[in-house]
Structures are given as C-alpha cells and as structure tokens.
C-alpha positions as CSV (number, residue, x, y, z in Angstrom):
1,M,30.3,18.6,12.1
2,V,27.4,18.5,14.5
3,A,25.2,14.9,14.4
4,G,21.3,16.5,12.6
5,V,23.1,20.3,11.4
6,H,23.1,20.4,8.0
7,Q,25.7,22.4,6.8
8,I,25.2,24.2,3.3
9,V,28.6,25.0,1.5
10,P,29.0,27.5,-1.2
11,R,31.2,26.1,-4.3
12,R,31.8,27.8,-7.2
13,R,29.3,27.2,-9.5
14,G,26.1,27.0,-6.6
15,W,24.7,25.1,-3.8
16,V,26.0,21.4,-2.2
17,F,23.6,19.8,0.0
18,D,25.3,17.9,2.8
19,E,24.0,15.3,3.9
20,T,20.7,16.6,3.1
21,P,18.4,14.1,0.9
22,A,14.8,16.0,1.6
23,I,15.6,18.3,-1.3
24,W,16.2,15.3,-3.2
25,F,12.8,13.3,-2.6
26,A,11.0,16.3,-2.7
27,P,9.8,16.2,-5.9
28,L,8.9,12.4,-5.2
29,G,6.8,13.9,-2.2
30,L,4.6,16.2,-4.2
31,L,4.3,13.8,-7.1
32,L,3.2,11.5,-3.9
33,A,0.4,14.4,-2.9
34,V,-1.1,15.1,-6.0
35,F,-1.6,11.7,-7.7
36,Y,-2.2,9.7,-4.2
37,L,-2.8,12.1,-1.2
38,W,-5.2,14.1,-3.8
39,P,-7.8,11.6,-4.8
40,V,-8.1,10.8,-1.1
41,L,-8.5,13.8,-0.5
42,Q,-11.6,14.4,-3.6
43,V,-13.4,10.8,-2.5
44,V,-13.6,11.8,1.3
45,R,-14.6,15.5,-0.1
46,M,-17.3,12.7,-2.3
47,S,-19.0,10.7,0.4
48,F,-20.3,13.4,2.4
49,T,-22.1,14.4,-0.9
50,D,-25.5,13.1,-2.8
51,A,-23.9,13.3,-5.9
52,N,-24.8,10.9,-8.8
53,L,-24.5,11.0,-12.8
54,M,-27.9,11.3,-14.0
55,E,-28.2,14.8,-11.2
56,P,-25.7,17.5,-12.5
57,T,-26.7,19.1,-8.5
58,A,-25.2,17.5,-5.4
59,R,-25.3,19.0,-2.0
60,T,-24.2,17.9,1.3
61,T,-25.4,15.6,3.6
62,L,-24.2,12.6,6.0
63,D,-27.2,10.6,4.9
64,S,-25.6,8.1,2.9
65,Y,-23.0,7.4,6.3
66,R,-26.6,6.6,8.3
67,D,-27.6,4.4,5.5
68,V,-24.6,1.9,5.6
69,L,-24.5,2.3,9.5
70,F,-28.2,1.4,9.5
71,Y,-28.2,-0.7,7.1
72,S,-29.5,-4.1,8.2
73,G,-27.8,-6.5,5.6
74,L,-24.6,-5.1,7.0
75,N,-23.5,-7.8,10.2
76,E,-24.1,-10.2,7.6
77,I,-22.1,-8.4,4.8
78,G,-19.2,-7.8,8.3
79,K,-19.5,-11.3,9.4
80,A,-18.5,-13.0,5.3
81,T,-15.9,-10.4,4.6
82,L,-14.4,-11.9,8.2
83,V,-14.7,-15.3,6.9
84,F,-13.4,-14.5,3.2
85,V,-11.0,-12.3,4.9
86,G,-9.8,-15.0,7.7
87,G,-9.3,-17.7,5.3
88,S,-7.4,-15.9,2.7
89,V,-4.7,-15.3,5.1
90,V,-5.1,-19.1,6.7
91,G,-4.8,-20.6,3.4
92,Q,-1.9,-18.4,2.2
93,L,-0.1,-18.4,4.9
94,S,-0.7,-22.1,5.3
95,L,0.2,-23.2,1.4
96,G,3.2,-20.7,2.0
97,L,4.9,-22.2,5.5
98,L,3.8,-25.9,3.7
99,I,6.3,-24.2,0.2
100,A,8.8,-23.4,2.9
101,L,8.9,-26.7,4.6
102,A,8.7,-28.5,0.9
103,L,12.1,-26.6,-0.7
104,D,13.7,-26.9,3.2
105,A,13.8,-30.3,2.5
106,G,14.6,-30.5,-0.7
107,A,17.5,-28.2,-0.2
108,K,18.0,-31.5,3.0
109,R,18.8,-33.6,-0.5
110,K,20.5,-31.4,-2.6
111,L,17.7,-32.4,-4.6
112,L,18.4,-29.2,-8.0
113,G,14.7,-28.3,-8.9
114,V,15.3,-26.2,-5.5
115,T,18.1,-24.0,-6.7
116,F,15.4,-23.1,-9.6
117,V,12.7,-22.5,-7.7
118,R,14.8,-20.5,-5.7
119,V,15.7,-18.5,-8.2
120,G,12.1,-18.3,-10.3
121,A,11.0,-16.8,-6.8
122,A,13.9,-14.3,-6.7
123,A,13.2,-13.5,-10.3
124,S,9.6,-12.8,-9.9
125,V,9.9,-10.6,-6.5
126,A,12.9,-9.0,-8.8
127,A,10.3,-7.8,-11.4
C-alpha cells in the first residue's frame, strides 16, 4: 500500500477502514465544536452588541470596543496585569526549580522521602 493512501477493504460484515483514525475522531470533533467552538462564536457575536439583562432589545455596534480601547485606566490595568502574570510565572518557575533541586539533592543522598514525593507527584498527575 502506498504511504498516505487509505484503502477501504470489503469484508463479510460491513467495511473496515484501514489506517483511518479520522473516522473514529469525527464524533469527538463534533462534540468539541458543539461544546467549545459554538459558545466562543456566540461570545464574539454578542461582543458586538449592546445587550444587557435589563433591556430586551439589542443593537449591533462597536461602542463596547471603542469604550475599552479609549478607557483612561487601560494603561494601569495593562501594567497591573503584566506585573501579576510576570510575578506568577517567575514565582512558579522559581518554586518548581527549587523543588526539583531539593529532590535531586535528596536522590543523591538516597533519602527515602524523595520516593514518596515522586510517587505522590506522579499520582496527582495521573489523577
């Protein structure tokens, strides 16, 4: 069989799709589209309206985007977000590196607790 070419082989009962996992993943793709992609598209659509819970009618407009882009406090919000995200990333990476170095030092000394920590971490990842 030529690479990349899929053959449909007739059998006694139905059809067998040789090396074609796409058929098995199609229902998964449909479910992901329904439960993830559709709500995202609806949020994008609703972002162009001035809909709220108090008024039953809504009109399509770019006013919400204009209000956000020209908001006077946008610079301060952006700075606070960058500081928070940067601090979180640096802090988490530093803590992870510190734990990894401690585990490595414990493994070199053949400490029993290192095994328990590794098993616990593996179990939490598997769960």
